[in-house]
C-alpha positions as CSV (number, residue, x, y, z in Angstrom):
1,M,17.2,-14.9,-43.8
2,S,14.0,-12.9,-43.7
3,V,11.0,-14.1,-41.9
4,N,7.7,-13.9,-43.4
5,L,5.1,-11.7,-41.4
6,A,2.4,-14.4,-42.0
7,S,4.2,-17.4,-40.9
8,L,5.4,-15.5,-37.9
9,T,1.8,-14.7,-37.0
10,A,0.4,-18.3,-37.7
11,A,3.3,-19.4,-35.3
12,L,2.4,-17.2,-32.5
13,L,-1.1,-18.3,-32.8
14,Q,-0.3,-21.9,-32.5
15,L,1.3,-21.2,-29.1
16,P,-0.8,-21.9,-26.1
17,A,-2.5,-19.1,-24.4
18,V,-0.2,-17.2,-22.0
19,F,-2.9,-16.0,-19.7
20,E,-4.5,-19.4,-19.3
21,T,-1.7,-20.9,-17.4
22,Q,-1.1,-20.4,-13.6
23,P,1.7,-17.9,-13.8
24,G,0.0,-16.0,-16.6
25,Q,-3.3,-15.7,-14.5
26,L,-1.0,-14.5,-11.5
27,F,0.7,-12.0,-13.6
28,L,-2.8,-10.7,-14.6
29,G,-4.0,-10.5,-10.9
30,I,-0.7,-8.5,-10.0
31,V,-1.1,-6.1,-12.9
32,A,-4.8,-5.4,-11.8
33,L,-3.9,-5.0,-8.3
34,L,-1.2,-2.5,-9.4
35,A,-3.8,-0.5,-11.6
36,V,-6.2,-0.3,-8.6
37,M,-3.3,0.9,-6.2
38,L,-2.2,3.4,-8.6
39,V,-5.9,4.7,-9.2
40,G,-6.6,4.4,-5.4
41,R,-3.4,6.5,-4.6
42,I,-4.4,9.2,-6.9
43,V,-8.0,9.2,-5.6
44,L,-6.8,9.4,-1.9
45,K,-4.4,12.3,-2.7
46,I,-7.3,14.3,-3.7
47,A,-9.6,13.1,-1.1
48,W,-7.2,13.9,1.7
49,K,-7.1,17.5,0.6
50,V,-10.8,17.9,0.1
51,T,-11.4,16.5,3.7
52,L,-8.7,18.8,5.2
53,V,-10.3,21.9,3.8
54,A,-13.8,20.7,4.7
55,G,-12.8,20.0,8.4
56,L,-11.1,23.5,8.4
57,G,-14.0,25.2,6.9
58,L,-16.4,23.5,9.4
59,G,-14.1,24.4,12.2
60,A,-14.1,28.1,11.3
61,F,-17.9,28.1,10.9
62,L,-18.2,26.6,14.3
63,L,-16.0,29.1,15.8
64,V,-17.9,31.9,14.1
65,T,-21.3,30.9,15.1
66,T,-20.3,29.9,18.7
67,F,-18.4,33.2,19.6
68,L,-19.9,35.8,17.0
69,V,-23.8,34.9,16.9
């Protein structure tokens, strides 16, 4: 019992679109939210370090210019 690839493809194309249903759209929304959260987590991890370095550098500059100049 081997299944012909062409008949299998034709059968899949006759099914209703998965993402046109309400659960399908909900699934796409959740996947999009997860992608945004993953990218945001990576960006915030980098931004936190850059902000910390900038704050320390500016604080050191402020101390140097206040007391040494």
